[in-house]
C-alpha positions as CSV (number, residue, x, y, z in Angstrom):
1,M,-26.0,-53.9,-26.5
2,T,-25.8,-51.1,-24.1
3,P,-22.8,-50.7,-21.6
4,T,-25.1,-51.3,-18.6
5,A,-26.5,-54.5,-20.1
6,M,-23.1,-55.8,-21.0
7,K,-22.0,-58.6,-18.6
8,V,-18.3,-59.2,-18.3
9,P,-17.2,-62.5,-16.8
10,P,-14.0,-61.7,-14.8
11,R,-13.6,-65.4,-13.9
12,F,-13.7,-64.7,-10.2
13,N,-13.8,-68.4,-9.3
14,I,-10.5,-69.0,-11.0
15,M,-9.1,-65.9,-9.4
16,K,-10.2,-67.1,-6.0
17,T,-8.3,-70.3,-6.7
18,R,-5.2,-68.3,-7.6
19,E,-5.5,-66.2,-4.5
20,L,-5.9,-69.3,-2.3
21,G,-2.7,-70.6,-3.9
22,I,-0.9,-67.4,-2.9
23,V,-2.1,-67.7,0.7
24,L,-1.0,-71.3,0.9
25,A,2.4,-70.5,-0.6
26,L,2.8,-67.6,1.9
27,A,1.9,-70.0,4.8
28,A,4.4,-72.6,3.6
29,L,7.1,-70.0,3.2
30,V,6.6,-68.4,6.6
31,L,6.5,-71.8,8.3
32,Y,9.7,-73.0,6.6
33,T,11.5,-69.8,7.4
34,T,10.3,-69.7,11.0
35,I,11.4,-73.2,11.6
36,N,14.9,-72.3,10.4
37,N,14.9,-68.9,12.2
38,P,12.2,-68.2,14.8
39,R,13.1,-64.5,14.7
40,F,11.3,-64.3,11.3
41,L,8.0,-64.0,13.2
42,S,9.2,-61.4,15.6
43,G,7.1,-58.3,16.0
44,Q,9.7,-56.1,14.3
45,S,10.1,-58.5,11.4
46,I,6.3,-58.6,10.8
47,R,6.1,-54.8,11.0
48,D,8.9,-54.4,8.5
49,N,7.3,-56.8,6.1
50,L,3.9,-55.1,6.3
51,L,5.4,-51.6,5.8
52,N,7.4,-52.7,2.8
53,T,4.3,-54.5,1.4
54,A,2.2,-51.4,1.8
55,I,4.3,-49.4,-0.6
56,L,4.4,-52.2,-3.2
57,A,0.7,-52.9,-2.8
58,V,-0.3,-49.3,-3.4
59,M,1.6,-49.3,-6.7
60,A,0.3,-52.8,-7.7
61,T,-3.3,-51.6,-7.3
62,G,-2.9,-49.0,-10.0
63,Q,-0.9,-51.3,-12.2
64,A,-3.6,-54.0,-11.9
65,V,-6.2,-51.6,-13.2
66,V,-4.0,-50.8,-16.2
67,V,-3.2,-54.4,-16.9
68,I,-6.9,-55.4,-16.8
69,T,-7.4,-53.0,-19.7
70,R,-4.8,-54.9,-21.7
71,N,-2.0,-52.3,-21.1
72,I,1.0,-51.9,-18.9
73,D,2.7,-49.1,-17.0
74,L,6.5,-49.6,-16.8
75,S,7.1,-46.0,-15.6
76,V,5.8,-46.5,-12.0
77,G,9.3,-46.9,-10.4
78,S,10.4,-43.6,-12.0
79,V,7.1,-41.9,-11.0
80,L,7.7,-43.0,-7.4
81,G,11.3,-41.6,-7.6
82,I,10.3,-38.2,-8.9
83,S,7.4,-37.9,-6.5
84,A,9.6,-39.0,-3.5
85,F,12.3,-36.4,-4.4
86,A,9.8,-33.6,-5.1
87,V,7.9,-34.2,-1.8
88,A,11.2,-34.6,0.2
89,T,12.6,-31.4,-1.2
90,M,9.3,-29.5,-0.5
91,M,9.2,-30.8,3.1
92,S,12.8,-29.9,3.6
93,D,12.3,-26.4,2.3
94,H,9.0,-25.9,4.1
95,P,9.0,-28.0,7.2
96,G,5.8,-26.5,8.6
97,L,3.6,-28.0,5.9
98,P,1.2,-30.7,7.1
99,M,1.4,-34.3,6.0
100,I,-1.8,-34.0,4.0
101,V,-0.1,-31.5,1.7
102,A,2.7,-33.9,1.1
103,I,0.3,-36.6,0.1
104,L,-1.7,-34.3,-2.2
105,V,1.5,-33.1,-3.9
106,G,2.6,-36.7,-4.4
107,L,-0.8,-37.7,-5.9
108,A,-0.7,-34.6,-8.2
109,V,2.8,-35.3,-9.5
110,G,2.0,-38.9,-10.1
111,A,-1.4,-38.1,-11.8
112,A,0.3,-35.7,-14.2
113,A,2.8,-38.4,-15.2
114,G,0.0,-40.9,-15.6
115,L,-2.0,-38.5,-17.7
116,L,1.0,-38.0,-20.1
117,N,1.3,-41.8,-20.4
118,G,-2.4,-42.2,-21.1
119,V,-2.5,-39.4,-23.7
120,L,0.5,-40.9,-25.6
121,V,-1.0,-44.4,-25.5
122,R,-4.6,-43.4,-26.6
123,Y,-4.0,-40.5,-28.9
124,G,-0.5,-41.2,-30.1
125,K,-1.6,-44.8,-30.9
126,V,1.6,-46.1,-29.5
127,P,1.7,-49.4,-27.5
128,A,1.7,-48.8,-23.8
129,L,4.9,-51.0,-23.4
130,V,6.8,-48.6,-25.7
131,V,5.3,-45.4,-24.2
132,T,5.9,-46.3,-20.6
133,L,9.4,-47.6,-21.3
134,G,10.2,-44.3,-22.8
135,T,8.6,-42.3,-19.9
136,L,10.4,-44.5,-17.4
137,Y,13.7,-43.1,-18.6
138,M,12.3,-39.7,-19.2
139,Y,11.0,-39.3,-15.6
140,R,14.2,-40.8,-14.2
141,G,16.3,-38.4,-16.2
142,I,14.3,-35.4,-15.0
143,T,14.8,-36.6,-11.4
144,Y,18.6,-37.0,-11.9
145,S,18.8,-33.6,-13.6
146,W,16.9,-32.0,-10.8
147,A,18.8,-33.7,-8.0
148,G,22.2,-32.9,-9.6
149,G,23.9,-35.6,-7.5
150,S,22.4,-34.3,-4.2
151,Q,20.1,-36.1,-1.9
152,V,17.6,-35.2,0.9
153,N,18.7,-36.6,4.2
154,A,16.5,-37.6,7.1
155,D,17.8,-34.9,9.4
156,E,16.6,-32.3,6.9
157,L,13.0,-33.5,7.0
158,P,10.5,-32.4,9.7
159,P,9.8,-34.9,12.5
160,H,6.1,-35.1,11.8
161,F,6.8,-36.3,8.3
162,L,9.3,-39.0,9.3
163,N,7.1,-40.1,12.3
164,F,4.2,-40.7,9.9
165,A,5.8,-44.0,8.8
166,N,6.0,-45.3,12.3
167,A,2.7,-43.8,13.6
168,N,-0.3,-46.1,14.0
169,L,-4.0,-46.2,14.5
170,L,-5.1,-48.8,17.1
171,G,-1.8,-50.6,16.6
172,V,-2.0,-50.7,12.8
173,P,0.7,-48.5,11.0
174,W,-0.7,-45.7,8.9
175,L,1.1,-47.0,5.8
176,V,-0.7,-50.3,6.1
177,L,-4.0,-48.6,6.7
178,I,-3.5,-46.5,3.6
179,A,-2.7,-49.6,1.5
180,L,-5.7,-51.4,2.8
181,V,-8.0,-48.5,1.9
182,V,-6.5,-48.1,-1.6
183,V,-6.7,-51.9,-2.3
184,G,-10.2,-52.2,-0.8
185,A,-11.7,-49.2,-2.4
186,T,-10.3,-50.0,-5.9
187,S,-11.4,-53.6,-5.6
188,L,-14.9,-52.5,-4.7
189,V,-15.2,-50.2,-7.7
190,M,-13.8,-52.7,-10.1
191,R,-16.2,-55.4,-8.9
192,N,-19.4,-53.5,-8.1
193,Y,-19.5,-50.4,-10.3
194,R,-20.2,-49.8,-13.9
195,V,-16.7,-48.3,-14.6
196,G,-15.1,-51.5,-13.3
197,R,-17.2,-53.7,-15.6
198,E,-16.3,-51.4,-18.5
199,L,-12.5,-51.7,-17.7
200,Y,-12.8,-55.5,-17.7
201,A,-14.7,-55.3,-21.0
202,M,-12.0,-53.2,-22.6
203,G,-9.4,-55.8,-21.6
204,S,-11.5,-58.7,-22.8
205,S,-12.1,-57.1,-26.3
206,P,-11.3,-53.5,-27.0
207,Q,-13.1,-53.5,-30.3
208,A,-16.3,-55.0,-28.7
209,A,-16.1,-52.4,-26.0
210,E,-16.0,-49.6,-28.5
211,L,-19.0,-51.0,-30.4
212,A,-20.9,-51.4,-27.1
213,G,-20.6,-47.7,-26.6
214,I,-18.1,-47.8,-23.7
215,K,-16.1,-44.6,-23.4
216,V,-12.7,-46.3,-24.0
217,A,-10.7,-43.1,-24.2
218,R,-12.0,-41.7,-20.9
219,N,-11.5,-45.0,-19.1
220,L,-8.0,-45.6,-20.5
221,L,-6.9,-42.1,-19.4
222,G,-8.5,-42.8,-16.0
223,A,-6.6,-46.1,-15.6
224,F,-3.2,-44.5,-16.4
225,I,-4.0,-41.5,-14.2
226,L,-4.9,-43.8,-11.3
227,S,-1.7,-45.8,-11.8
228,G,0.4,-42.6,-11.8
229,A,-1.3,-41.1,-8.8
230,L,-0.9,-44.2,-6.7
231,A,2.8,-44.4,-7.7
232,G,3.1,-40.8,-6.6
233,L,1.4,-41.7,-3.3
234,A,3.9,-44.6,-2.9
235,G,6.7,-42.0,-3.4
236,V,5.4,-40.0,-0.4
237,L,5.2,-43.2,1.7
238,F,8.7,-44.2,0.5
239,A,10.1,-40.8,1.5
240,A,8.5,-41.0,4.9
241,R,9.6,-44.5,5.6
242,F,13.2,-44.3,4.5
243,G,13.9,-40.6,5.1
244,T,17.0,-40.3,2.8
245,V,15.9,-39.8,-0.8
246,D,18.0,-39.4,-3.9
247,A,17.4,-39.6,-7.6
248,S,17.6,-43.4,-7.6
249,A,14.6,-43.8,-5.4
250,G,12.3,-46.5,-6.7
251,N,14.8,-47.7,-9.3
252,G,13.8,-51.2,-10.4
253,Y,10.5,-51.2,-8.6
254,E,8.6,-51.6,-11.9
255,L,9.7,-55.3,-12.1
256,N,8.3,-56.1,-8.6
257,V,5.1,-54.2,-9.3
258,V,4.4,-56.0,-12.5
259,A,5.4,-59.3,-10.9
260,A,3.0,-58.7,-7.9
261,V,0.2,-58.0,-10.4
262,V,0.8,-61.0,-12.6
263,V,1.6,-63.5,-9.8
264,G,-1.6,-62.2,-8.1
265,G,-3.7,-63.5,-11.0
266,V,-4.2,-60.4,-13.2
267,A,-3.8,-61.8,-16.8
268,V,-1.3,-59.9,-18.9
269,F,-3.7,-60.4,-21.8
270,G,-6.3,-58.2,-20.0
271,G,-9.9,-58.7,-19.0
272,S,-9.4,-60.8,-15.8
273,G,-7.9,-60.7,-12.3
274,T,-8.6,-58.8,-9.1
275,V,-6.9,-56.0,-7.2
276,W,-6.9,-58.1,-4.0
277,G,-4.9,-60.7,-5.9
278,A,-2.4,-58.0,-6.8
279,G,-2.2,-57.0,-3.2
280,L,-1.5,-60.6,-2.1
281,G,1.1,-60.9,-4.8
282,A,2.8,-57.8,-3.3
283,L,2.8,-59.5,0.1
284,L,4.2,-62.7,-1.3
285,L,7.1,-61.0,-3.1
286,T,7.9,-58.9,0.1
287,V,8.0,-62.0,2.3
288,I,10.1,-63.9,-0.3
289,S,12.7,-61.0,-0.2
290,S,12.7,-61.0,3.6
291,A,12.9,-64.8,3.8
292,L,15.9,-64.9,1.6
293,A,17.7,-62.5,3.9
294,V,16.8,-64.5,7.0
295,L,17.8,-67.8,5.4
296,D,21.1,-66.2,4.4
297,I,20.5,-66.8,0.7
298,N,22.2,-64.5,-1.8
299,Q,19.7,-61.6,-2.6
300,F,20.6,-61.9,-6.3
301,W,18.4,-65.0,-6.3
302,Q,15.4,-62.7,-5.7
303,Q,15.4,-61.4,-9.2
304,A,15.6,-64.9,-10.6
305,I,12.7,-66.1,-8.4
306,V,10.6,-63.0,-9.4
307,G,11.3,-63.7,-13.1
308,A,10.4,-67.4,-12.7
309,L,7.2,-66.5,-10.9
310,I,6.2,-64.2,-13.7
311,I,6.8,-66.9,-16.3
312,L,4.8,-69.5,-14.3
313,A,1.9,-67.1,-13.8
314,I,1.7,-66.3,-17.5
315,C,1.8,-70.0,-18.4
316,A,-0.9,-70.6,-15.9
317,D,-3.0,-67.9,-17.4
318,R,-2.6,-69.3,-20.9
319,L,-3.6,-72.8,-19.7
320,V,-6.7,-71.4,-18.1
321,A,-7.6,-69.5,-21.2
322,V,-7.2,-72.6,-23.4
323,R,-9.3,-74.7,-21.0
324,I,-12.1,-72.1,-21.0
325,A,-12.0,-71.8,-24.8
326,R,-12.3,-75.6,-25.1
327,S,-15.2,-75.6,-22.6
328,L,-17.0,-72.9,-24.6
329,R,-16.5,-74.8,-27.8
330,K,-17.9,-78.0,-26.3
331,K,-21.0,-76.1,-25.0
332,D,-21.5,-74.6,-28.5
333,S,-21.2,-78.0,-30.2
334,H,-23.8,-79.5,-27.8
335,G,-26.1,-76.5,-28.2
């Protein structure tokens, strides 16, 4: 069977059900929080939620592609940190550089980190969980060593860089537009192009994908490079949004990124899920965090809620997989 003839069933109907569930959960959460505190739907609150979601959604997009191939990238928080510090330092030292240069540098830093992850996973034959856990600490250590306890403050950065986070096009913030383009373009490629079908096939059965002639090594490297590059881009957006950047930037983000992807319906066992679902998962987690603050609930509960959502999502994926397997067995027996 040739790669072009290979049809991969990504279970889009099931994923649409999961995505509808996220939308309903969002609506219920927003309604409950607004009843308790009407300021939750103020213009500034909505804007803050969208800006925070944008950064998380960009990272979740790359993570979703990696998870679809039956891998994981735990280094994204550290990649965001090293990219944010590198770009902030560069813009502080060279304030005349345009914003596009900052974005390209962030993408390049992230892509280099992602390439190293991909090479170690593919050619080192080491599980992605182990590799990216190691590079998580390695990239964070490099950033701490580079920073040496210092930080880049907002007053050291050029106005055009800081203003980018608050600038908008037709009323929509640039950060949100960038996130929508990233999520939309990646989703389009994953669903409608050959490389997307090949990535789903790799996650469904790596051995079958190899036998079908799919270029597994190339696609795997591409997935990790994309994840790293988007984490690097998120680092630029982080620096522009918050202004003050130190070596701890992005610390702990990997948990929320993985949670957004899994809660959004991307199966940790690979082969199914959508990028749009991951984006919705990012929005849900951001709104949960904001709602806890508005409802005056201890923020420490956020981590417990995120962990519970991950467990529930994995259990749901297993139940779906079991039901599909039973359905296929019944069809085979009747056939």
